[in-house]
C-alpha positions as a Markdown table, in Angstrom:
| # | Residue | x | y | z |
|---|---|---|---|---|
| 1 | Met | -10.2 | 17.3 | -8.8 |
| 2 | Met | -13.2 | 15.8 | -6.9 |
| 3 | Lys | -14.8 | 16.1 | -3.5 |
| 4 | Arg | -14.8 | 13.5 | -0.8 |
| 5 | Lys | -17.6 | 11.3 | -2.1 |
| 6 | Ser | -18.1 | 8.4 | -4.4 |
| 7 | Tyr | -17.4 | 9.4 | -8.0 |
| 8 | Ile | -18.2 | 7.3 | -11.1 |
| 9 | Ser | -15.9 | 8.0 | -14.1 |
| 10 | Thr | -15.5 | 6.4 | -17.5 |
| 11 | Ala | -15.6 | 2.6 | -17.2 |
| 12 | Leu | -12.4 | 0.7 | -17.9 |
| 13 | Leu | -13.3 | -2.4 | -20.0 |
| 14 | Leu | -10.3 | -4.6 | -19.6 |
| 15 | Val | -10.8 | -7.4 | -17.0 |
| 16 | Val | -7.6 | -9.3 | -16.3 |
| 17 | Ala | -5.8 | -10.7 | -13.3 |
| 18 | Leu | -4.3 | -10.7 | -9.8 |
| 19 | Ser | -1.5 | -8.4 | -8.8 |
| 20 | Ala | 1.2 | -6.7 | -6.6 |
| 21 | Cys | 3.6 | -3.6 | -6.2 |
| 22 | Gly | 6.7 | -1.8 | -7.6 |
| 23 | Lys | 9.5 | -3.0 | -10.1 |
| 24 | Asn | 10.6 | -6.2 | -11.7 |
| 25 | Met | 11.7 | -9.0 | -9.4 |
| 26 | Gln | 15.1 | -9.5 | -11.0 |
| 27 | Glu | 15.9 | -5.8 | -10.1 |
| 28 | Glu | 14.5 | -6.3 | -6.6 |
| 29 | Arg | 17.1 | -9.1 | -5.9 |
| 30 | Val | 19.9 | -6.7 | -6.4 |
| 31 | Met | 18.2 | -4.1 | -4.2 |
| 32 | Tyr | 17.4 | -6.5 | -1.4 |
| 33 | Ser | 21.0 | -7.1 | -0.6 |
| 34 | Asn | 21.4 | -3.3 | 0.0 |
| 35 | Ile | 18.4 | -3.2 | 2.3 |
| 36 | Val | 19.7 | -5.7 | 4.9 |
| 37 | Thr | 21.1 | -3.7 | 7.8 |
| 38 | Glu | 22.8 | -4.7 | 11.1 |
| 39 | Glu | 19.3 | -5.5 | 12.5 |
| 40 | Asn | 18.9 | -8.2 | 9.9 |
| 41 | Lys | 21.8 | -10.4 | 11.2 |
| 42 | Gly | 20.6 | -13.8 | 12.0 |
| 43 | Met | 17.7 | -13.5 | 9.6 |
| 44 | Asn | 17.1 | -15.7 | 6.6 |
| 45 | Asp | 19.3 | -14.6 | 3.7 |
| 46 | Val | 17.4 | -12.3 | 1.3 |
| 47 | Ala | 18.9 | -14.0 | -1.8 |
| 48 | Glu | 17.6 | -17.4 | -0.5 |
| 49 | Lys | 14.1 | -16.0 | -0.1 |
| 50 | Asn | 14.1 | -14.7 | -3.7 |
| 51 | Ser | 15.6 | -18.0 | -5.0 |
| 52 | Glu | 12.6 | -19.7 | -3.4 |
| 53 | Met | 10.2 | -17.2 | -5.0 |
| 54 | Ser | 11.8 | -17.8 | -8.4 |
| 55 | Asp | 11.0 | -21.5 | -8.1 |
| 56 | Val | 7.4 | -20.7 | -7.3 |
| 57 | Ile | 7.2 | -18.4 | -10.3 |
| 58 | Thr | 8.3 | -21.1 | -12.8 |
| 59 | Asn | 5.3 | -23.2 | -11.7 |
| 60 | Asn | 2.6 | -20.6 | -12.5 |
| 61 | Asn | 0.8 | -20.9 | -15.8 |
| 62 | Gly | 4.1 | -21.0 | -17.7 |
| 63 | Leu | 4.6 | -17.3 | -17.2 |
| 64 | Ser | 8.1 | -15.9 | -17.1 |
| 65 | Glu | 9.6 | -14.3 | -14.0 |
| 66 | Glu | 9.4 | -10.9 | -15.7 |
| 67 | Asp | 5.7 | -11.4 | -16.4 |
| 68 | Leu | 5.0 | -12.4 | -12.8 |
| 69 | Gly | 7.1 | -9.5 | -11.6 |
| 70 | Lys | 4.1 | -7.4 | -12.6 |
| 71 | Phe | 2.1 | -9.3 | -9.9 |
| 72 | Ala | 4.8 | -9.4 | -7.4 |
| 73 | Ser | 6.0 | -5.8 | -7.6 |
| 74 | Gly | 4.1 | -4.0 | -10.4 |
| 75 | Ile | 4.9 | -2.6 | -13.8 |
| 76 | Ala | 8.1 | -0.5 | -14.0 |
| 77 | Thr | 7.7 | 2.9 | -15.5 |
| 78 | Ala | 10.1 | 5.6 | -16.7 |
| 79 | Glu | 9.2 | 7.7 | -13.6 |
| 80 | Asp | 10.7 | 4.9 | -11.4 |
| 81 | Asn | 14.2 | 6.1 | -12.1 |
| 82 | Pro | 15.5 | 8.3 | -9.2 |
| 83 | Gln | 15.2 | 12.0 | -9.8 |
| 84 | Glu | 17.8 | 14.5 | -8.9 |
| 85 | Ser | 17.4 | 16.1 | -5.5 |
| 86 | Leu | 15.4 | 19.3 | -5.4 |
| 87 | Ser | 17.1 | 22.2 | -3.7 |
| 88 | Ala | 15.7 | 23.8 | -0.6 |
| 89 | Glu | 15.2 | 27.0 | -2.5 |
| 90 | Ser | 13.1 | 25.5 | -5.2 |
| 91 | Thr | 9.7 | 27.1 | -5.5 |
| 92 | Pro | 6.5 | 25.3 | -6.2 |
| 93 | Gln | 6.6 | 26.7 | -9.8 |
| 94 | Glu | 10.0 | 25.2 | -10.3 |
| 95 | Leu | 8.9 | 21.9 | -9.0 |
| 96 | Ser | 5.7 | 21.7 | -11.1 |
| 97 | Asn | 5.0 | 19.8 | -14.3 |
| 98 | Ser | 2.0 | 19.7 | -16.6 |
| 99 | Glu | 0.4 | 16.9 | -14.5 |
| 100 | Ala | 0.9 | 18.3 | -11.0 |
| 101 | Glu | 1.7 | 21.9 | -10.2 |
| 102 | Gly | 3.2 | 23.1 | -7.0 |
| 103 | Gly | 2.5 | 21.5 | -3.6 |
| 104 | Ala | -0.6 | 20.5 | -1.7 |
| 105 | Thr | -3.6 | 22.7 | -1.3 |
| 106 | Leu | -4.9 | 21.7 | 2.1 |
| 107 | Asn | -8.5 | 20.7 | 1.4 |
| 108 | Asp | -10.4 | 17.4 | 1.1 |
| 109 | Glu | -10.2 | 17.2 | -2.6 |
| 110 | Ile | -8.5 | 14.4 | -4.4 |
| 111 | Glu | -5.5 | 15.3 | -6.6 |
| 112 | Glu | -5.2 | 12.6 | -9.2 |
| 113 | Leu | -1.4 | 12.7 | -9.4 |
| 114 | Cys | 1.1 | 13.1 | -6.7 |
| 115 | Pro | 2.9 | 16.5 | -7.0 |
| 116 | Leu | 6.6 | 16.4 | -7.7 |
| 117 | Lys | 7.2 | 18.4 | -4.6 |
| 118 | Tyr | 6.2 | 15.4 | -2.6 |
| 119 | Ser | 7.4 | 12.5 | -4.7 |
| 120 | Ser | 10.9 | 13.9 | -5.4 |
| 121 | Pro | 14.0 | 13.8 | -3.1 |
| 122 | Arg | 14.6 | 17.2 | -1.6 |
| 123 | Ala | 17.9 | 18.6 | -0.3 |
| 124 | Asp | 16.2 | 20.2 | 2.7 |
| 125 | Val | 14.6 | 17.0 | 4.0 |
| 126 | Lys | 16.1 | 14.1 | 5.9 |
| 127 | Tyr | 14.6 | 10.8 | 5.1 |
| 128 | Gly | 14.3 | 7.6 | 7.1 |
| 129 | Ala | 15.6 | 4.2 | 6.0 |
| 130 | Phe | 13.9 | 0.8 | 5.9 |
| 131 | Thr | 15.2 | -1.8 | 8.3 |
| 132 | His | 13.9 | -5.4 | 9.0 |
| 133 | Gly | 12.3 | -7.0 | 12.1 |
| 134 | Thr | 10.6 | -10.2 | 13.1 |
| 135 | Tyr | 7.8 | -11.3 | 15.4 |
| 136 | Tyr | 6.3 | -14.5 | 16.4 |
| 137 | Ser | 2.8 | -15.1 | 14.9 |
| 138 | Glu | 0.5 | -17.2 | 17.0 |
| 139 | Thr | -1.9 | -17.2 | 14.0 |
| 140 | Cys | 0.7 | -18.9 | 11.8 |
| 141 | Gly | 2.8 | -20.6 | 14.4 |
| 142 | Leu | 5.9 | -19.2 | 12.8 |
| 143 | Glu | 8.4 | -16.4 | 13.1 |
| 144 | Arg | 7.5 | -13.8 | 10.5 |
| 145 | Gly | 9.3 | -10.7 | 9.1 |
| 146 | Tyr | 8.5 | -7.1 | 8.2 |
| 147 | Ser | 10.3 | -4.1 | 6.8 |
| 148 | Ile | 9.8 | -0.9 | 8.7 |
| 149 | Leu | 10.4 | 2.7 | 7.8 |
| 150 | Leu | 11.3 | 4.8 | 10.8 |
| 151 | Pro | 11.6 | 8.6 | 10.7 |
| 152 | Lys | 15.2 | 9.8 | 10.3 |
| 153 | Asp | 15.4 | 11.2 | 13.8 |
| 154 | Tyr | 13.2 | 8.5 | 15.4 |
| 155 | Ser | 13.2 | 8.8 | 19.1 |
| 156 | Glu | 11.6 | 6.7 | 21.9 |
| 157 | Asp | 10.8 | 10.1 | 23.5 |
| 158 | Glu | 8.4 | 10.8 | 20.7 |
| 159 | Lys | 5.3 | 8.8 | 19.6 |
| 160 | Tyr | 4.3 | 8.4 | 15.9 |
| 161 | Pro | 1.3 | 7.3 | 13.9 |
| 162 | Val | 1.7 | 4.1 | 11.9 |
| 163 | Leu | 0.8 | 3.0 | 8.4 |
| 164 | Tyr | 0.5 | -0.7 | 7.7 |
| 165 | Leu | 1.2 | -1.1 | 3.9 |
| 166 | Leu | 0.3 | -4.3 | 2.2 |
| 167 | His | 2.1 | -5.8 | -0.9 |
| 168 | Gly | 0.6 | -7.9 | -3.7 |
| 169 | Ile | 0.6 | -11.5 | -4.8 |
| 170 | Phe | 4.0 | -13.1 | -5.0 |
| 171 | Gly | 5.4 | -10.3 | -2.9 |
| 172 | Asn | 6.9 | -10.3 | 0.6 |
| 173 | Glu | 8.0 | -7.8 | 3.3 |
| 174 | Tyr | 10.7 | -6.5 | 0.9 |
| 175 | Ser | 8.5 | -5.7 | -2.0 |
| 176 | Phe | 8.0 | -2.0 | -1.1 |
| 177 | Ser | 11.3 | -1.4 | 0.7 |
| 178 | Gly | 13.1 | -2.9 | -2.3 |
| 179 | Asp | 11.6 | -0.4 | -4.8 |
| 180 | Ser | 12.7 | 3.2 | -4.7 |
| 181 | Gly | 10.3 | 4.0 | -7.5 |
| 182 | Asn | 7.2 | 4.0 | -5.2 |
| 183 | Arg | 8.6 | 7.1 | -3.4 |
| 184 | Ile | 7.3 | 6.1 | 0.0 |
| 185 | Lys | 10.2 | 7.6 | 1.9 |
| 186 | Glu | 9.9 | 10.9 | -0.1 |
| 187 | Ile | 6.1 | 11.3 | 0.2 |
| 188 | Val | 6.1 | 10.7 | 4.0 |
| 189 | Gly | 9.3 | 12.7 | 4.6 |
| 190 | Asn | 8.4 | 15.6 | 2.4 |
| 191 | Met | 4.8 | 16.0 | 3.7 |
| 192 | Ala | 6.1 | 15.8 | 7.3 |
| 193 | Ala | 8.9 | 18.3 | 6.6 |
| 194 | Asp | 6.3 | 20.8 | 5.3 |
| 195 | Gly | 4.2 | 20.3 | 8.5 |
| 196 | Leu | 1.3 | 18.7 | 6.7 |
| 197 | Ile | 1.5 | 15.4 | 8.6 |
| 198 | Glu | 3.3 | 14.0 | 11.6 |
| 199 | Glu | 6.4 | 12.0 | 11.2 |
| 200 | Thr | 5.0 | 8.5 | 10.4 |
| 201 | Ile | 6.2 | 4.9 | 10.8 |
| 202 | Val | 5.5 | 2.7 | 7.8 |
| 203 | Val | 5.3 | -1.1 | 8.4 |
| 204 | Cys | 5.5 | -3.4 | 5.4 |
| 205 | Pro | 4.6 | -7.0 | 6.5 |
| 206 | Asn | 4.7 | -10.3 | 4.7 |
| 207 | Met | 1.0 | -10.6 | 3.9 |
| 208 | Tyr | 1.2 | -14.4 | 3.1 |
| 209 | Ala | 0.0 | -15.7 | 6.4 |
| 210 | Ala | 0.5 | -19.4 | 5.9 |
| 211 | Ser | 0.9 | -21.9 | 8.8 |
| 212 | Asp | 2.9 | -24.3 | 6.6 |
| 213 | Pro | 6.3 | -22.8 | 5.9 |
| 214 | Asn | 6.5 | -24.8 | 2.6 |
| 215 | Gln | 3.2 | -23.4 | 1.2 |
| 216 | Gln | 3.7 | -20.8 | -1.5 |
| 217 | Pro | 1.4 | -18.4 | -3.4 |
| 218 | Ala | 0.1 | -19.4 | -6.7 |
| 219 | Phe | -2.9 | -18.8 | -9.0 |
| 220 | Asp | -5.4 | -21.1 | -7.3 |
| 221 | Pro | -7.9 | -20.6 | -4.5 |
| 222 | Glu | -6.1 | -22.8 | -1.9 |
| 223 | Ser | -2.8 | -21.0 | -2.4 |
| 224 | Cys | -4.5 | -17.7 | -2.0 |
| 225 | Leu | -6.2 | -18.5 | 1.4 |
| 226 | Pro | -3.2 | -17.3 | 3.4 |
| 227 | Tyr | -3.8 | -13.8 | 2.1 |
| 228 | Asp | -7.3 | -13.9 | 3.5 |
| 229 | Asn | -5.9 | -15.2 | 6.8 |
| 230 | Phe | -3.7 | -12.1 | 7.1 |
| 231 | Ile | -6.4 | -10.2 | 8.9 |
| 232 | Asn | -5.9 | -12.5 | 11.9 |
| 233 | Asp | -2.1 | -12.2 | 11.8 |
| 234 | Leu | -2.3 | -8.4 | 11.5 |
| 235 | Val | -4.8 | -7.8 | 14.3 |
| 236 | Asn | -3.7 | -10.5 | 16.8 |
| 237 | Asp | 0.1 | -10.6 | 16.3 |
| 238 | Leu | 1.7 | -7.9 | 14.2 |
| 239 | Met | -0.1 | -4.8 | 15.5 |
| 240 | Pro | 0.5 | -5.8 | 19.2 |
| 241 | His | 4.2 | -6.4 | 18.4 |
| 242 | Ile | 4.6 | -3.0 | 16.7 |
| 243 | Glu | 2.9 | -1.2 | 19.5 |
| 244 | Lys | 5.1 | -3.0 | 22.1 |
| 245 | Glu | 8.4 | -2.7 | 20.3 |
| 246 | Tyr | 8.1 | 0.8 | 18.8 |
| 247 | Ser | 7.1 | 4.2 | 20.0 |
| 248 | Val | 3.7 | 4.4 | 18.2 |
| 249 | Leu | 0.6 | 6.3 | 18.9 |
| 250 | Thr | -2.3 | 3.9 | 19.3 |
| 251 | Gly | -6.0 | 4.2 | 18.5 |
| 252 | Arg | -7.8 | 4.4 | 15.2 |
| 253 | Glu | -7.0 | 8.1 | 14.6 |
| 254 | Asn | -3.3 | 7.2 | 14.5 |
| 255 | Thr | -3.5 | 3.9 | 12.7 |
| 256 | Tyr | -3.6 | 3.7 | 8.9 |
| 257 | Leu | -4.0 | 0.9 | 6.4 |
| 258 | Ala | -3.2 | 0.8 | 2.7 |
| 259 | Gly | -2.4 | -1.8 | 0.1 |
| 260 | Phe | -1.7 | -2.3 | -3.5 |
| 261 | Ser | -3.2 | -5.0 | -5.7 |
| 262 | Met | -3.7 | -8.2 | -3.7 |
| 263 | Gly | -2.8 | -5.9 | -0.8 |
| 264 | Gly | -5.6 | -3.6 | -1.9 |
| 265 | Arg | -8.0 | -6.5 | -2.0 |
| 266 | Glu | -7.1 | -7.4 | 1.6 |
| 267 | Thr | -7.2 | -3.8 | 2.7 |
| 268 | Ile | -10.8 | -3.6 | 1.6 |
| 269 | Tyr | -11.7 | -6.9 | 3.3 |
| 270 | Ile | -9.9 | -6.0 | 6.5 |
| 271 | Thr | -11.5 | -2.6 | 6.6 |
| 272 | Leu | -15.0 | -4.1 | 6.2 |
| 273 | Gln | -14.4 | -6.7 | 8.9 |
| 274 | Arg | -12.6 | -4.4 | 11.4 |
| 275 | Pro | -13.5 | -0.8 | 10.5 |
| 276 | Glu | -13.1 | 0.4 | 14.1 |
| 277 | Leu | -9.3 | -0.2 | 14.0 |
| 278 | Phe | -8.3 | 2.2 | 11.2 |
| 279 | Gly | -9.0 | 5.9 | 10.9 |
| 280 | Tyr | -7.6 | 6.2 | 7.4 |
| 281 | Val | -7.6 | 3.6 | 4.6 |
| 282 | Cys | -6.5 | 3.4 | 1.0 |
| 283 | Ala | -6.9 | 0.4 | -1.4 |
| 284 | Ile | -4.9 | 1.0 | -4.5 |
| 285 | Ser | -5.6 | -1.1 | -7.7 |
| 286 | Ala | -7.3 | -3.8 | -5.7 |
| 287 | Ala | -7.2 | -7.3 | -7.1 |
| 288 | Pro | -10.3 | -9.6 | -7.6 |
| 289 | Gly | -11.5 | -12.1 | -5.1 |
| 290 | Ile | -13.4 | -10.2 | -2.4 |
| 291 | Val | -16.6 | -11.4 | -4.1 |
| 292 | Pro | -17.0 | -14.5 | -6.3 |
| 293 | Ser | -15.5 | -13.7 | -9.7 |
| 294 | Ala | -13.2 | -15.0 | -12.4 |
| 295 | Asp | -10.3 | -13.5 | -14.2 |
| 296 | His | -7.7 | -14.6 | -16.8 |
| 297 | Phe | -5.9 | -16.9 | -14.3 |
| 298 | Met | -8.4 | -18.4 | -11.9 |
| 299 | Thr | -11.9 | -18.5 | -10.4 |
| 300 | His | -12.2 | -16.7 | -7.1 |
| 301 | Pro | -14.7 | -18.3 | -4.6 |
| 302 | Gly | -14.9 | -14.9 | -2.9 |
| 303 | Gln | -14.8 | -13.8 | 0.8 |
| 304 | Met | -18.3 | -12.5 | 0.8 |
| 305 | Ala | -21.3 | -11.9 | -1.5 |
| 306 | Glu | -21.8 | -8.7 | -3.3 |
| 307 | Ser | -24.7 | -7.8 | -1.1 |
| 308 | Glu | -22.5 | -8.3 | 2.0 |
| 309 | Met | -19.8 | -5.8 | 0.8 |
| 310 | His | -20.7 | -3.1 | 3.3 |
| 311 | Phe | -20.0 | -1.9 | 6.8 |
| 312 | Ala | -22.0 | -3.5 | 9.6 |
| 313 | Gln | -24.9 | -1.4 | 10.8 |
| 314 | Gly | -23.8 | 0.9 | 13.6 |
| 315 | Ala | -20.1 | 0.2 | 13.0 |
| 316 | Val | -17.5 | 2.8 | 13.7 |
| 317 | Thr | -16.1 | 3.4 | 10.2 |
| 318 | Pro | -12.9 | 5.0 | 9.0 |
| 319 | Asn | -12.7 | 8.8 | 8.7 |
| 320 | Val | -11.5 | 8.3 | 5.2 |
| 321 | Phe | -11.8 | 5.2 | 3.0 |
| 322 | Ile | -10.2 | 5.6 | -0.5 |
| 323 | Leu | -10.4 | 3.2 | -3.5 |
| 324 | Cys | -8.4 | 4.2 | -6.6 |
| 325 | Cys | -6.9 | 2.6 | -9.7 |
| 326 | Gly | -5.1 | 3.7 | -12.8 |
| 327 | Asp | -7.4 | 4.3 | -15.8 |
| 328 | Lys | -5.0 | 2.2 | -17.9 |
| 329 | Asp | -4.5 | -0.7 | -15.5 |
| 330 | Ser | -3.7 | -3.8 | -17.6 |
| 331 | Val | -3.7 | -6.2 | -14.7 |
| 332 | Val | -6.8 | -5.8 | -12.5 |
| 333 | Gly | -8.8 | -3.9 | -15.1 |
| 334 | Ser | -12.3 | -2.9 | -13.8 |
| 335 | Phe | -12.3 | -4.9 | -10.6 |
| 336 | Pro | -11.5 | -1.9 | -8.4 |
| 337 | Lys | -14.3 | 0.0 | -10.0 |
| 338 | Ser | -16.7 | -2.9 | -9.3 |
| 339 | Tyr | -15.8 | -2.8 | -5.6 |
| 340 | His | -16.6 | 0.9 | -5.6 |
| 341 | Glu | -20.0 | 0.2 | -7.2 |
| 342 | Phe | -20.8 | -2.5 | -4.7 |
| 343 | Leu | -19.9 | -0.3 | -1.8 |
| 344 | Glu | -21.9 | 2.6 | -3.3 |
| 345 | Thr | -25.0 | 0.3 | -3.9 |
| 346 | Asn | -24.8 | -1.0 | -0.4 |
| 347 | Gly | -24.5 | 2.4 | 1.2 |
| 348 | Ser | -21.0 | 2.4 | 2.5 |
| 349 | Glu | -19.3 | 5.8 | 2.3 |
| 350 | His | -16.0 | 5.9 | 0.5 |
| 351 | Ile | -14.0 | 7.9 | -2.0 |
| 352 | Trp | -13.4 | 6.5 | -5.5 |
| 353 | Tyr | -11.2 | 8.0 | -8.2 |
| 354 | Glu | -9.2 | 6.9 | -11.3 |
| 355 | Ile | -5.6 | 8.0 | -11.9 |
| 356 | Pro | -5.2 | 9.3 | -15.5 |
| 357 | Gly | -2.5 | 7.5 | -17.5 |
| 358 | Ala | -1.5 | 5.1 | -14.7 |
| 359 | Asp | -1.2 | 1.4 | -15.3 |
| 360 | His | -0.6 | -1.2 | -12.5 |
| 361 | Asp | 2.4 | 0.8 | -11.4 |
| 362 | Asn | 4.1 | 3.2 | -9.1 |
| 363 | Asn | 2.2 | 6.1 | -10.4 |
| 364 | Ala | -0.9 | 4.5 | -8.9 |
| 365 | Ile | 0.9 | 3.8 | -5.6 |
| 366 | Lys | 2.2 | 7.4 | -5.3 |
| 367 | Ser | -1.2 | 8.9 | -6.1 |
| 368 | Gly | -3.0 | 6.7 | -3.5 |
| 369 | Leu | -0.5 | 7.3 | -0.7 |
| 370 | Tyr | -0.3 | 11.0 | -1.4 |
| 371 | Asn | -4.1 | 11.4 | -1.3 |
| 372 | Leu | -4.3 | 9.2 | 1.8 |
| 373 | Phe | -1.8 | 11.5 | 3.7 |
| 374 | Lys | -3.5 | 14.6 | 2.2 |
| 375 | Gln | -6.8 | 13.6 | 3.8 |
| 376 | Ile | -5.0 | 12.9 | 7.1 |
| 377 | Ala | -3.4 | 16.3 | 6.9 |
| 378 | Phe | -6.7 | 18.0 | 6.2 |
| 379 | Asp | -8.4 | 16.3 | 9.2 |
| 380 | Lys | -5.5 | 17.0 | 11.5 |
| 381 | Ala | -5.5 | 20.6 | 10.5 |
| 382 | Lys | -9.2 | 20.9 | 11.4 |
| 383 | Glu | -8.4 | 19.5 | 14.8 |
| 384 | Gly | -5.6 | 22.0 | 15.3 |
| 385 | His | -2.7 | 19.6 | 14.9 |
| 386 | Gly | -1.2 | 20.9 | 11.7 |
| 387 | Thr | -1.3 | 23.6 | 9.0 |
| 388 | Glu | -4.6 | 25.4 | 8.9 |
| 389 | Pro | -6.7 | 24.6 | 5.8 |
């Protein structure tokens, strides 16, 4: 446990590479075909998208598709396998394990691991399903896609807060929706069912904001530029589209941002550039490249100097800004901690914690998302919109 403040824990010595979110890509291909719903008719075939991704993978440093799957969708773990549904009568004691007992205690403390009560399917909870949508991006000059998780009983008569959730390098809008191991549906659905948070819409965009439809991600600076361009696509094109097409609550208090790996890197960058837009932010296992650096695969020119890694003076900043990473992360190593140290040195308030036993995997994703929503729940309760702390 730790309070809402910067916290320096034992340094992780491994410094390695860029990254992403979830399971291996071969498994994702099978899942993708199950994700496509009636709303997807007329869209590009998912298998074709993944065939193109496979071609890209073969051209990167001689690494196998399985190896690059770690960047595209994270490292699979035993916990990724679906658990049996928990009955409505299960008590917190029955749901607990040695790492995470019971449910949430509504306070502003970080819980390093997501409790099983919130990461497991429950018989008493109805969960939403991912569908697919498109929008025209003036930034890219292209039609672009996103996956979207709507509450099970989504209604235009209700308005919902929205989380924009960003994938990692070599990923796309299907990276999160194609991996059940991240437990996004369960965490959001369970916490809403328990009255901790409001029913929430989750938008998973394609973060590779290239203007050339033939350009593909790779381990070189030019190929990574479209990730840095996503801030323009998000703010100018995607967010206005979501607010027009779906029944969402607007304003920073109801707008959240999170990302894993390369998505974590861009989450930090976007938050520093446009902090007034997002009330709650979480960067999970953030990849290198915000500041000039080098890893096992490439040299990163950086988006800003270390001394520039802070909020502008007088800026309206997020209510909560979380950075976290597994303490056994074999992909991004100590880069997330270095971002924490730069922010701390430069006087920008945030929360930093490490996830015990987690690699570059879904355990990190589940922890980050759970703690993000727990902080939201605590603040909403203080305002009288939820369970009293």
